[in-house]
Z-matrix of the N, CA and C atoms (Angstrom, degrees):
N
C 1 1.476
C 2 1.540 1 109.35
N 3 1.317 2 115.07 1 129.71
C 4 1.458 3 119.96 2 -178.24
C 5 1.520 4 110.53 3 -88.78
N 6 1.317 5 116.23 4 128.13
C 7 1.455 6 120.35 5 179.71
C 8 1.517 7 109.36 6 -74.79
N 9 1.327 8 115.23 7 133.47
C 10 1.462 9 119.62 8 -179.52
C 11 1.517 10 110.22 9 -85.75
N 12 1.288 11 117.06 10 117.29
C 13 1.456 12 121.17 11 178.09
C 14 1.521 13 109.45 12 -155.47
N 15 1.303 14 115.23 13 164.18
C 16 1.457 15 119.82 14 -177.85
C 17 1.529 16 110.38 15 -80.43
N 18 1.320 17 114.28 16 149.62
C 19 1.460 18 120.11 17 174.75
C 20 1.519 19 108.64 18 -83.11
N 21 1.316 20 116.53 19 131.25
C 22 1.459 21 121.37 20 -178.45
C 23 1.528 22 110.43 21 -97.26
N 24 1.333 23 117.27 22 161.07
C 25 1.472 24 119.98 23 174.25
C 26 1.527 25 111.46 24 -56.15
N 27 1.339 26 117.10 25 -35.53
C 28 1.461 27 119.84 26 178.78
C 29 1.512 28 112.43 27 -62.31
N 30 1.332 29 117.14 28 -39.17
C 31 1.461 30 121.22 29 177.67
C 32 1.527 31 110.77 30 -65.76
N 33 1.331 32 115.44 31 -41.91
C 34 1.464 33 119.70 32 177.56
C 35 1.526 34 110.29 33 -60.36
N 36 1.341 35 117.15 34 -41.99
C 37 1.459 36 120.27 35 -178.83
C 38 1.528 37 111.50 36 -65.69
N 39 1.327 38 117.62 37 -34.71
C 40 1.468 39 119.90 38 176.30
C 41 1.525 40 110.69 39 -63.22
N 42 1.331 41 115.90 40 -41.05
C 43 1.460 42 119.98 41 177.58
C 44 1.527 43 110.09 42 -67.68
N 45 1.332 44 116.99 43 -37.47
C 46 1.470 45 120.92 44 177.28
C 47 1.528 46 110.00 45 -61.90
N 48 1.326 47 116.37 46 -46.03
C 49 1.468 48 119.96 47 179.35
C 50 1.525 49 110.82 48 -61.51
N 51 1.323 50 115.69 49 -42.28
C 52 1.468 51 121.38 50 179.26
C 53 1.533 52 110.17 51 -63.64
N 54 1.334 53 115.97 52 -45.86
C 55 1.456 54 120.64 53 179.30
C 56 1.518 55 112.20 54 -65.13
N 57 1.326 56 116.58 55 -36.86
C 58 1.471 57 120.47 56 -179.99
C 59 1.526 58 110.27 57 -65.78
N 60 1.330 59 115.93 58 -42.76
C 61 1.470 60 119.90 59 179.33
C 62 1.526 61 110.13 60 -61.14
N 63 1.335 62 116.95 61 -41.38
C 64 1.470 63 121.03 62 178.56
C 65 1.531 64 110.50 63 -68.71
N 66 1.330 65 116.46 64 -36.45
C 67 1.462 66 119.93 65 -179.68
C 68 1.525 67 111.60 66 -67.74
N 69 1.335 68 116.35 67 -39.47
C 70 1.465 69 120.60 68 -177.88
C 71 1.534 70 111.14 69 -74.73
N 72 1.321 71 116.95 70 -40.05
C 73 1.467 72 120.52 71 -174.66
C 74 1.526 73 114.45 72 -96.78
N 75 1.333 74 116.92 73 -14.52
C 76 1.448 75 120.16 74 -176.66
C 77 1.526 76 109.81 75 76.72
N 78 1.329 77 116.75 76 161.12
C 79 1.469 78 119.38 77 176.88
C 80 1.525 79 110.49 78 -163.11
N 81 1.298 80 115.22 79 150.03
C 82 1.475 81 126.18 80 175.39
C 83 1.531 82 115.48 81 24.99
N 84 1.327 83 114.15 82 63.59
C 85 1.454 84 119.30 83 173.99
C 86 1.519 85 115.68 84 88.70
N 87 1.322 86 117.70 85 -4.43
C 88 1.466 87 120.36 86 178.75
C 89 1.519 88 109.90 87 -100.83
N 90 1.343 89 115.58 88 132.31
C 91 1.463 90 120.33 89 178.56
C 92 1.523 91 110.69 90 -61.88
N 93 1.331 92 115.30 91 150.83
C 94 1.456 93 119.60 92 172.06
C 95 1.527 94 108.36 93 -73.35
N 96 1.311 95 116.27 94 169.15
C 97 1.465 96 121.07 95 178.42
C 98 1.528 97 110.58 96 -59.69
N 99 1.340 98 116.60 97 -40.37
C 100 1.465 99 120.36 98 -179.37
C 101 1.530 100 110.81 99 -65.87
N 102 1.324 101 116.63 100 -41.41
C 103 1.465 102 119.97 101 179.20
C 104 1.522 103 110.74 102 -65.02
N 105 1.325 104 115.81 103 -41.04
C 106 1.462 105 119.66 104 178.75
C 107 1.522 106 110.15 105 -64.97
N 108 1.332 107 116.80 106 -40.57
C 109 1.464 108 120.50 107 179.19
C 110 1.527 109 110.96 108 -61.62
N 111 1.335 110 116.12 109 -42.69
C 112 1.470 111 119.97 110 -178.71
C 113 1.526 112 111.65 111 -60.30
N 114 1.335 113 116.50 112 -34.82
C 115 1.466 114 120.02 113 178.81
C 116 1.520 115 111.59 114 -60.04
N 117 1.326 116 116.51 115 -29.00
C 118 1.466 117 120.93 116 -177.66
C 119 1.526 118 112.68 117 -99.43
N 120 1.321 119 116.79 118 -5.72
C 121 1.463 120 120.00 119 -179.39
C 122 1.522 121 112.57 120 -98.34
N 123 1.324 122 116.28 121 -5.14
C 124 1.464 123 120.40 122 -174.98
C 125 1.525 124 113.27 123 -98.10
N 126 1.331 125 117.57 124 13.09
C 127 1.470 126 118.58 125 -176.39
C 128 1.522 127 113.27 126 -99.42
N 129 1.330 128 117.08 127 3.95
C 130 1.458 129 120.77 128 175.46
C 131 1.517 130 115.04 129 78.43
N 132 1.327 131 117.62 130 6.00
C 133 1.462 132 120.29 131 -179.82
C 134 1.524 133 110.03 132 -96.64
N 135 1.332 134 116.79 133 172.97
C 136 1.460 135 120.18 134 -178.17
C 137 1.533 136 110.44 135 -75.22
N 138 1.337 137 115.58 136 163.51
C 139 1.457 138 121.00 137 -173.10
C 140 1.529 139 112.84 138 -63.28
N 141 1.331 140 117.66 139 -38.56
C 142 1.459 141 120.21 140 -179.65
C 143 1.524 142 110.43 141 -63.07
N 144 1.325 143 116.40 142 -44.67
C 145 1.472 144 121.13 143 177.87
C 146 1.521 145 110.81 144 -61.70
N 147 1.337 146 115.75 145 -43.03
C 148 1.464 147 120.00 146 179.74
C 149 1.524 148 111.28 147 -63.48
N 150 1.328 149 116.25 148 -43.17
C 151 1.461 150 120.36 149 179.79
C 152 1.529 151 110.60 150 -63.69
N 153 1.321 152 116.90 151 -40.64
C 154 1.464 153 120.13 152 178.48
C 155 1.523 154 111.39 153 -63.92
N 156 1.327 155 116.77 154 -37.02
C 157 1.468 156 120.51 155 177.31
C 158 1.521 157 110.29 156 -64.03
N 159 1.331 158 116.22 157 -42.10
C 160 1.457 159 120.95 158 179.74
C 161 1.530 160 110.40 159 -63.58
N 162 1.325 161 116.29 160 -43.29
C 163 1.474 162 120.41 161 179.99
C 164 1.525 163 110.27 162 -63.01
N 165 1.320 164 116.88 163 -44.71
C 166 1.479 165 120.18 164 -179.93
C 167 1.523 166 110.84 165 -61.86
N 168 1.339 167 117.01 166 -41.98
C 169 1.461 168 120.13 167 178.61
C 170 1.517 169 110.09 168 -62.81
N 171 1.337 170 116.18 169 -43.10
C 172 1.455 171 120.45 170 -177.56
C 173 1.522 172 110.75 171 -59.98
N 174 1.319 173 116.40 172 -41.46
C 175 1.460 174 121.13 173 -178.45
C 176 1.531 175 111.01 174 -68.20
N 177 1.330 176 116.91 175 -45.37
C 178 1.460 177 119.92 176 -175.80
C 179 1.527 178 112.58 177 -74.87
N 180 1.334 179 116.46 178 -39.10
C 181 1.459 180 120.68 179 -176.49
C 182 1.528 181 111.94 180 -80.87
N 183 1.311 182 116.44 181 -49.33
C 184 1.466 183 120.12 182 -173.77
C 185 1.518 184 112.46 183 -73.71
N 186 1.328 185 117.82 184 -14.84
C 187 1.451 186 120.09 185 177.31
C 188 1.518 187 112.99 186 -76.39
N 189 1.328 188 117.38 187 -7.25
C 190 1.457 189 120.47 188 -179.67
C 191 1.521 190 110.19 189 -87.43
N 192 1.315 191 115.64 190 143.83
C 193 1.470 192 119.55 191 -177.30
C 194 1.519 193 111.44 192 -64.48
N 195 1.324 194 117.50 193 -34.82
C 196 1.461 195 119.97 194 -178.11
C 197 1.510 196 112.87 195 -61.69
N 198 1.331 197 116.38 196 -39.90
C 199 1.463 198 120.53 197 -179.11
C 200 1.515 199 110.85 198 -65.13
N 201 1.333 200 116.58 199 -49.88
C 202 1.456 201 119.54 200 -176.88
C 203 1.530 202 112.31 201 -71.58
N 204 1.326 203 116.95 202 -30.59
C 205 1.459 204 119.43 203 177.95
C 206 1.518 205 110.77 204 -63.77
N 207 1.342 206 116.47 205 -30.93
C 208 1.468 207 120.33 206 -178.94
C 209 1.522 208 112.29 207 -73.31
N 210 1.327 209 116.75 208 -3.28
C 211 1.462 210 120.97 209 177.26
C 212 1.533 211 111.09 210 -87.02
N 213 1.296 212 117.30 211 34.67
C 214 1.454 213 121.19 212 -176.33
C 215 1.509 214 114.57 213 -58.13
N 216 1.338 215 117.04 214 -27.14
C 217 1.458 216 120.56 215 -179.55
C 218 1.520 217 113.34 216 -62.61
N 219 1.318 218 116.50 217 -19.95
C 220 1.459 219 119.91 218 -179.52
C 221 1.525 220 112.59 219 -74.95
N 222 1.326 221 116.43 220 -10.03
C 223 1.465 222 119.07 221 -177.14
C 224 1.531 223 110.67 222 -65.26
N 225 1.352 224 117.02 223 -26.36
C 226 1.463 225 119.46 224 177.81
C 227 1.517 226 109.04 225 -78.17
N 228 1.306 227 116.29 226 75.53
C 229 1.459 228 121.73 227 -172.68
C 230 1.521 229 112.06 228 -96.08
N 231 1.332 230 116.53 229 155.40
C 232 1.467 231 120.43 230 179.05
C 233 1.520 232 113.38 231 -74.13
N 234 1.336 233 117.78 232 -14.50
C 235 1.463 234 121.33 233 178.44
C 236 1.527 235 108.75 234 -137.21
N 237 1.317 236 115.75 235 161.60
C 238 1.465 237 120.57 236 -179.85
C 239 1.519 238 109.75 237 -81.62
N 240 1.314 239 116.00 238 92.03
C 241 1.462 240 121.12 239 179.11
C 242 1.524 241 106.80 240 -138.14
N 243 1.323 242 119.27 241 141.98
C 244 1.456 243 120.67 242 -177.35
C 245 1.528 244 112.84 243 -52.99
N 246 1.330 245 115.73 244 137.36
C 247 1.464 246 120.53 245 -176.17
C 248 1.516 247 112.29 246 -63.75
N 249 1.342 248 117.32 247 -28.81
C 250 1.464 249 118.23 248 -179.59
C 251 1.528 250 110.94 249 -66.74
N 252 1.325 251 116.91 250 -36.85
C 253 1.470 252 120.81 251 177.64
C 254 1.531 253 109.81 252 -67.34
N 255 1.333 254 116.31 253 -45.51
C 256 1.467 255 120.54 254 179.93
C 257 1.524 256 111.14 255 -61.21
N 258 1.331 257 117.16 256 -37.13
C 259 1.463 258 120.95 257 -179.28
C 260 1.517 259 111.51 258 -65.88
N 261 1.327 260 116.53 259 -42.59
C 262 1.466 261 120.20 260 178.39
C 263 1.526 262 110.30 261 -64.13
N 264 1.332 263 116.49 262 -42.94
C 265 1.468 264 120.80 263 178.48
C 266 1.526 265 110.22 264 -59.67
N 267 1.332 266 117.10 265 -45.34
C 268 1.466 267 121.12 266 179.66
C 269 1.529 268 111.00 267 -60.84
N 270 1.326 269 116.62 268 -48.54
C 271 1.465 270 121.23 269 -177.39
C 272 1.528 271 110.73 270 -59.48
N 273 1.330 272 116.69 271 -43.95
C 274 1.462 273 119.83 272 -177.92
C 275 1.527 274 111.79 273 -71.48
N 276 1.330 275 116.62 274 -38.61
C 277 1.468 276 119.68 275 178.10
C 278 1.525 277 110.29 276 -64.25
N 279 1.330 278 117.38 277 -41.66
C 280 1.472 279 119.46 278 -179.68
C 281 1.520 280 110.69 279 -63.56
N 282 1.324 281 117.18 280 -38.48
C 283 1.471 282 120.79 281 177.14
C 284 1.526 283 110.54 282 -61.12
N 285 1.336 284 116.86 283 -48.74
C 286 1.463 285 120.73 284 -179.28
C 287 1.527 286 110.67 285 -62.38
N 288 1.341 287 116.34 286 -44.97
C 289 1.463 288 120.69 287 -178.56
C 290 1.530 289 110.82 288 -62.68
N 291 1.320 290 116.98 289 -37.66
C 292 1.468 291 120.51 290 178.24
C 293 1.530 292 110.10 291 -63.85
N 294 1.326 293 116.76 292 -40.86
C 295 1.470 294 120.80 293 178.45
C 296 1.524 295 110.16 294 -66.56
N 297 1.342 296 116.95 295 -39.07
C 298 1.471 297 119.85 296 177.33
C 299 1.526 298 110.51 297 -62.72
N 300 1.327 299 116.62 298 -40.08
C 301 1.471 300 120.16 299 177.71
C 302 1.523 301 110.63 300 -64.58
N 303 1.315 302 116.86 301 -39.78
C 304 1.470 303 120.51 302 175.94
C 305 1.530 304 110.64 303 -56.38
N 306 1.336 305 115.21 304 -37.45
C 307 1.462 306 119.70 305 -178.75
C 308 1.513 307 113.69 306 -79.06
N 309 1.337 308 117.11 307 -0.71
C 310 1.460 309 121.05 308 175.70
C 311 1.520 310 114.57 309 91.25
N 312 1.323 311 117.74 310 18.60
C 313 1.457 312 121.02 311 -177.57
C 314 1.533 313 111.55 312 -95.24
N 315 1.325 314 115.22 313 148.66
C 316 1.459 315 123.05 314 -177.39
C 317 1.525 316 109.69 315 -84.56
N 318 1.324 317 116.74 316 111.63
C 319 1.459 318 120.82 317 -176.51
C 320 1.528 319 112.63 318 -71.16
N 321 1.322 320 117.30 319 -11.84
C 322 1.472 321 120.29 320 177.78
C 323 1.533 322 111.65 321 -85.26
N 324 1.326 323 116.57 322 -7.93
C 325 1.464 324 121.86 323 -179.78
C 326 1.531 325 108.81 324 -80.65
N 327 1.334 326 117.10 325 125.39
C 328 1.464 327 121.13 326 -178.53
C 329 1.528 328 112.17 327 -60.18
N 330 1.327 329 117.32 328 -30.75
C 331 1.456 330 120.54 329 -179.27
C 332 1.533 331 110.52 330 -71.15
N 333 1.327 332 115.72 331 -37.58
C 334 1.467 333 120.21 332 175.86
C 335 1.530 334 109.11 333 -66.45
N 336 1.335 335 116.04 334 -41.43
C 337 1.472 336 120.31 335 178.00
C 338 1.525 337 110.63 336 -58.19
N 339 1.324 338 116.97 337 -41.72
C 340 1.463 339 120.62 338 179.44
C 341 1.525 340 111.14 339 -63.36
N 342 1.332 341 117.29 340 -38.49
C 343 1.461 342 120.34 341 178.19
C 344 1.526 343 110.99 342 -69.32
N 345 1.344 344 116.73 343 -33.02
C 346 1.468 345 120.19 344 174.07
C 347 1.528 346 108.91 345 -62.27
N 348 1.330 347 116.44 346 -45.50
C 349 1.462 348 120.67 347 177.56
C 350 1.522 349 111.08 348 -60.66
N 351 1.330 350 115.75 349 -40.48
C 352 1.463 351 120.56 350 179.65
C 353 1.530 352 110.66 351 -57.78
N 354 1.318 353 116.68 352 -40.94
C 355 1.465 354 121.12 353 179.98
C 356 1.526 355 111.73 354 -62.49
N 357 1.348 356 116.89 355 -25.50
C 358 1.463 357 120.44 356 177.77
C 359 1.532 358 111.38 357 -61.85
N 360 1.326 359 117.19 358 -20.08
C 361 1.466 360 120.70 359 177.78
C 362 1.522 361 111.65 360 -77.77
N 363 1.335 362 117.09 361 -6.06
C 364 1.454 363 120.72 362 177.64
C 365 1.516 364 111.95 363 60.65
N 366 1.326 365 114.79 364 -130.94
C 367 1.467 366 119.37 365 -177.98
C 368 1.528 367 112.78 366 -67.37
N 369 1.338 368 117.01 367 -10.74
C 370 1.457 369 120.32 368 178.02
C 371 1.519 370 113.19 369 -85.08
N 372 1.345 371 117.36 370 -2.83
C 373 1.467 372 121.26 371 -176.54
C 374 1.533 373 111.92 372 -61.16
N 375 1.325 374 116.43 373 -42.01
C 376 1.472 375 119.48 374 -178.55
C 377 1.524 376 111.01 375 -64.00
N 378 1.336 377 115.78 376 -38.24
C 379 1.467 378 119.51 377 179.79
C 380 1.524 379 111.11 378 -64.32
N 381 1.331 380 115.83 379 -38.77
C 382 1.467 381 120.16 380 178.57
C 383 1.525 382 110.00 381 -62.67
N 384 1.332 383 116.24 382 -46.19
C 385 1.465 384 120.55 383 -179.65
C 386 1.529 385 111.03 384 -64.67
N 387 1.321 386 115.51 385 -39.13
C 388 1.466 387 119.96 386 179.50
C 389 1.527 388 110.10 387 -63.06
N 390 1.336 389 116.11 388 -39.61
C 391 1.467 390 120.82 389 -179.62
C 392 1.527 391 112.40 390 -60.77
N 393 1.339 392 116.29 391 -32.40
C 394 1.466 393 118.65 392 -178.27
C 395 1.532 394 112.09 393 -104.80
N 396 1.336 395 115.80 394 10.97
C 397 1.452 396 120.29 395 170.77
C 398 1.514 397 116.79 396 83.27
N 399 1.353 398 117.17 397 26.26
C 400 1.472 399 120.79 398 177.76
C 401 1.525 400 108.60 399 -114.90
N 402 1.317 401 115.81 400 135.30
C 403 1.458 402 120.51 401 177.09
C 404 1.520 403 108.91 402 -118.97
N 405 1.337 404 115.27 403 120.85
C 406 1.468 405 120.14 404 175.14
C 407 1.519 406 107.04 405 -112.19
N 408 1.317 407 116.21 406 116.67
C 409 1.448 408 119.92 407 -178.91
C 410 1.507 409 112.02 408 -80.63
N 411 1.322 410 115.07 409 -54.77
C 412 1.465 411 118.85 410 -177.88
C 413 1.523 412 109.13 411 -133.26
N 414 1.320 413 115.26 412 -126.36
C 415 1.459 414 120.21 413 -176.13
C 416 1.535 415 111.18 414 -67.35
N 417 1.315 416 115.38 415 140.34
C 418 1.456 417 120.69 416 175.46
C 419 1.526 418 109.04 417 -69.69
N 420 1.318 419 117.89 418 137.11
C 421 1.460 420 121.93 419 177.44
C 422 1.523 421 110.07 420 -106.38
N 423 1.325 422 115.55 421 161.89
C 424 1.460 423 120.36 422 178.68
C 425 1.522 424 110.32 423 -61.05
N 426 1.327 425 117.00 424 -40.91
C 427 1.466 426 120.59 425 179.28
C 428 1.521 427 111.81 426 -61.46
N 429 1.351 428 115.33 427 -39.39
C 430 1.458 429 119.15 428 179.43
C 431 1.530 430 110.66 429 -65.44
N 432 1.329 431 116.41 430 -40.86
C 433 1.468 432 120.51 431 178.05
C 434 1.525 433 110.31 432 -63.19
N 435 1.319 434 116.43 433 -44.23
C 436 1.467 435 120.43 434 -178.75
C 437 1.525 436 112.44 435 -62.93
N 438 1.336 437 115.91 436 -24.73
C 439 1.468 438 119.45 437 -177.28
C 440 1.533 439 112.66 438 -83.97
N 441 1.327 440 117.28 439 -7.01
C 442 1.470 441 120.50 440 179.98
C 443 1.522 442 109.41 441 -72.90
N 444 1.321 443 116.65 442 124.48
C 445 1.464 444 121.06 443 -179.11
C 446 1.522 445 110.92 444 -86.05
N 447 1.326 446 115.96 445 164.98
C 448 1.470 447 121.00 446 176.59
C 449 1.527 448 109.88 447 -60.83
N 450 1.319 449 116.50 448 -38.33
C 451 1.463 450 121.29 449 179.15
C 452 1.523 451 110.72 450 -61.55
N 453 1.340 452 115.99 451 -40.28
C 454 1.464 453 120.86 452 179.45
C 455 1.518 454 110.70 453 -67.85
N 456 1.335 455 116.95 454 -39.26
C 457 1.461 456 121.40 455 177.58
C 458 1.530 457 110.28 456 -58.02
N 459 1.328 458 115.79 457 -46.59
C 460 1.466 459 121.00 458 179.66
C 461 1.532 460 110.36 459 -61.71
N 462 1.335 461 116.41 460 -43.69
C 463 1.463 462 121.09 461 -178.66
C 464 1.526 463 111.55 462 -63.56
N 465 1.331 464 116.96 463 -43.80
C 466 1.465 465 120.98 464 178.99
C 467 1.521 466 110.14 465 -62.79
N 468 1.337 467 116.33 466 -47.57
C 469 1.461 468 120.07 467 -178.23
C 470 1.522 469 111.98 468 -60.10
N 471 1.318 470 116.48 469 -40.94
C 472 1.468 471 120.36 470 179.74
C 473 1.525 472 110.93 471 -62.96
N 474 1.327 473 116.15 472 -45.12
C 475 1.461 474 120.26 473 -177.70
C 476 1.525 475 111.42 474 -68.50
N 477 1.344 476 116.83 475 -37.02
C 478 1.467 477 120.35 476 176.56
C 479 1.527 478 109.37 477 -64.42
N 480 1.330 479 117.07 478 -42.41
C 481 1.460 480 121.07 479 178.74
C 482 1.521 481 111.83 480 -57.71
N 483 1.333 482 116.93 481 -46.75
C 484 1.467 483 121.38 482 178.13
C 485 1.532 484 110.86 483 -62.40
N 486 1.329 485 115.79 484 -40.83
C 487 1.466 486 120.83 485 -178.66
C 488 1.527 487 110.93 486 -62.77
N 489 1.322 488 116.92 487 -42.59
C 490 1.460 489 120.40 488 -177.17
C 491 1.522 490 112.18 489 -72.99
N 492 1.326 491 117.29 490 -34.47
C 493 1.466 492 119.60 491 174.97
C 494 1.530 493 109.20 492 -59.68
N 495 1.334 494 116.02 493 -44.00
C 496 1.464 495 120.87 494 178.58
C 497 1.519 496 110.87 495 -64.36
N 498 1.333 497 116.10 496 -44.59
C 499 1.463 498 121.42 497 -177.13
C 500 1.522 499 111.95 498 -61.29
N 501 1.327 500 117.05 499 -51.58
C 502 1.458 501 119.66 500 -178.21
C 503 1.519 502 111.43 501 -72.46
N 504 1.324 503 115.95 502 -30.23
C 505 1.456 504 119.53 503 178.13
C 506 1.519 505 111.95 504 -64.77
N 507 1.335 506 116.58 505 -37.45
C 508 1.463 507 121.41 506 178.93
C 509 1.520 508 111.35 507 -64.62
N 510 1.321 509 116.31 508 -29.44
C 511 1.462 510 120.73 509 179.90
C 512 1.526 511 111.54 510 -84.74
N 513 1.338 512 116.24 511 -2.98
C 514 1.455 513 119.40 512 -178.01
C 515 1.509 514 112.38 513 69.19
N 516 1.343 515 116.71 514 21.24
C 517 1.463 516 119.91 515 -174.60
C 518 1.515 517 112.13 516 -84.40
N 519 1.334 518 117.07 517 -22.57
C 520 1.462 519 119.72 518 -175.56
C 521 1.527 520 110.30 519 -108.61
N 522 1.301 521 114.77 520 114.26
C 523 1.466 522 121.17 521 173.28
C 524 1.519 523 106.56 522 -157.42
N 525 1.309 524 115.90 523 101.15
C 526 1.457 525 119.35 524 -174.73
C 527 1.521 526 112.04 525 -69.14
N 528 1.321 527 117.22 526 -12.61
C 529 1.452 528 119.46 527 175.52
C 530 1.511 529 111.30 528 -76.54
N 531 1.314 530 115.69 529 -14.21
C 532 1.468 531 121.18 530 179.26
C 533 1.526 532 108.53 531 -133.60
N 534 1.317 533 116.41 532 63.91
C 535 1.462 534 120.49 533 179.34
C 536 1.527 535 108.29 534 -61.99
N 537 1.311 536 115.86 535 114.11
C 538 1.467 537 121.15 536 -168.98
C 539 1.531 538 111.61 537 -91.47
N 540 1.326 539 118.10 538 132.69
C 541 1.460 540 120.24 539 175.60
C 542 1.526 541 110.55 540 -63.55
N 543 1.324 542 115.33 541 163.61
C 544 1.466 543 119.89 542 -179.41
C 545 1.530 544 109.00 543 -78.82
N 546 1.327 545 116.86 544 88.68
C 547 1.461 546 119.99 545 -179.71
C 548 1.512 547 109.47 546 -123.03
N 549 1.327 548 114.82 547 147.75
C 550 1.457 549 120.98 548 -171.15
C 551 1.508 550 115.93 549 -52.99
N 552 1.337 551 117.76 550 -45.75
C 553 1.459 552 119.95 551 -175.67
C 554 1.517 553 112.94 552 -62.01
N 555 1.319 554 115.99 553 -42.61
C 556 1.467 555 120.44 554 -178.86
C 557 1.522 556 110.43 555 -66.87
N 558 1.337 557 115.54 556 -45.82
C 559 1.466 558 119.56 557 -178.04
C 560 1.518 559 110.17 558 -63.94
N 561 1.325 560 115.98 559 -43.30
C 562 1.455 561 119.33 560 -178.80
C 563 1.515 562 111.44 561 -57.66
N 564 1.359 563 116.03 562 -36.83
C 565 1.448 564 119.33 563 179.35
C 566 1.514 565 112.67 564 -74.73
N 567 1.342 566 116.11 565 -28.83
C 568 1.457 567 120.50 566 -176.86
C 569 1.522 568 111.47 567 -80.69
N 570 1.332 569 116.36 568 -37.55
C 571 1.461 570 118.79 569 -177.01
C 572 1.520 571 109.16 570 -73.31
N 573 1.287 572 116.90 571 112.00
C 574 1.451 573 123.97 572 -174.22
C 575 1.521 574 109.67 573 -101.58
N 576 1.330 575 115.74 574 106.49
C 577 1.466 576 119.57 575 -177.07
C 578 1.524 577 111.79 576 -65.45
N 579 1.338 578 116.71 577 -31.44
C 580 1.466 579 120.13 578 -179.68
C 581 1.528 580 110.56 579 -66.39
N 582 1.342 581 116.44 580 -47.67
C 583 1.468 582 119.04 581 -179.65
C 584 1.523 583 110.50 582 -68.84
N 585 1.340 584 117.32 583 -34.13
C 586 1.466 585 119.97 584 178.57
C 587 1.520 586 110.34 585 -65.29
N 588 1.314 587 116.81 586 -39.15
C 589 1.462 588 120.49 587 176.95
C 590 1.523 589 110.53 588 -64.26
N 591 1.340 590 116.68 589 -41.77
C 592 1.467 591 120.44 590 178.65
C 593 1.522 592 110.85 591 -63.19
N 594 1.337 593 115.96 592 -42.30
C 595 1.466 594 120.67 593 178.53
C 596 1.525 595 110.66 594 -63.33
N 597 1.326 596 116.76 595 -43.09
C 598 1.466 597 120.74 596 178.36
C 599 1.523 598 111.78 597 -62.04
N 600 1.328 599 116.30 598 -40.45
C 601 1.472 600 120.30 599 179.50
C 602 1.527 601 111.26 600 -64.66
N 603 1.341 602 116.52 601 -41.51
C 604 1.469 603 120.44 602 178.03
C 605 1.524 604 109.87 603 -63.69
N 606 1.329 605 117.26 604 -41.18
C 607 1.468 606 121.39 605 179.39
C 608 1.527 607 111.06 606 -63.36
N 609 1.326 608 116.55 607 -42.56
C 610 1.470 609 120.53 608 179.06
C 611 1.522 610 110.98 609 -63.35
N 612 1.334 611 116.42 610 -44.50
C 613 1.468 612 120.10 611 179.50
C 614 1.525 613 111.25 612 -65.68
N 615 1.335 614 116.19 613 -36.18
C 616 1.459 615 120.73 614 -177.44
C 617 1.522 616 112.46 615 -72.12
N 618 1.320 617 117.02 616 -46.49
C 619 1.463 618 120.27 617 -170.20
C 620 1.534 619 115.41 618 -101.92
N 621 1.329 620 117.66 619 -15.28
C 622 1.473 621 118.91 620 -173.05
C 623 1.511 622 113.75 621 -126.92
N 624 1.324 623 118.17 622 -51.56
C 625 1.464 624 120.17 623 -169.25
C 626 1.523 625 112.96 624 -64.36
N 627 1.314 626 114.26 625 152.41
C 628 1.463 627 127.66 626 -174.65
C 629 1.513 628 110.61 627 85.13
N 630 1.336 629 116.20 628 -21.73
C 631 1.456 630 118.57 629 172.11
C 632 1.518 631 110.41 630 -76.94
N 633 1.353 632 114.87 631 -10.77
C 634 1.463 633 120.61 632 -177.80
C 635 1.524 634 112.54 633 -97.23
N 636 1.329 635 116.46 634 3.21
C 637 1.461 636 119.29 635 -176.19
C 638 1.518 637 111.31 636 -79.11
């Protein structure tokens, strides 16, 4: 019997950490973020074009029930959260991480990981940064990343966690009293191509754009 309780930002962050580890290292037949990025960097086009191609593929491919259903390995989660929610989080994190790798950033760096998480807030990312007193105009620079303190990392992660609880809660995707199996209809409704596109655009602006000027 599943206990009915609310999902906390801390639970979301555990799933984010789990998804990030899978995105960086790859798992059970799925390319890592770096491998996926390389597939889009070998076509001789500029980084912005490559990133846009990756985002378009992510939206068209990952929105299908068959693709997300094959993410069965994610069911072994560190917290009790519906697998469909965890799958969407993983897919979006891997997309962002791949774009960060395209921009030349080290995915093993905790500060880069925090910025990947920040992009998960989509259009709300700027508001989060504004709340903690950081202004990012265009592309993130190495110096800017190096200046991020541990305290700032914690603050960003907390705010992203709250944002995602609200986001998934509005979609009715999170209800631990009804832990939903990984079935096509549910996933199809949960995977939001509009928000994924917004997240991809924020990731491109954060890690790549302005370097192309």
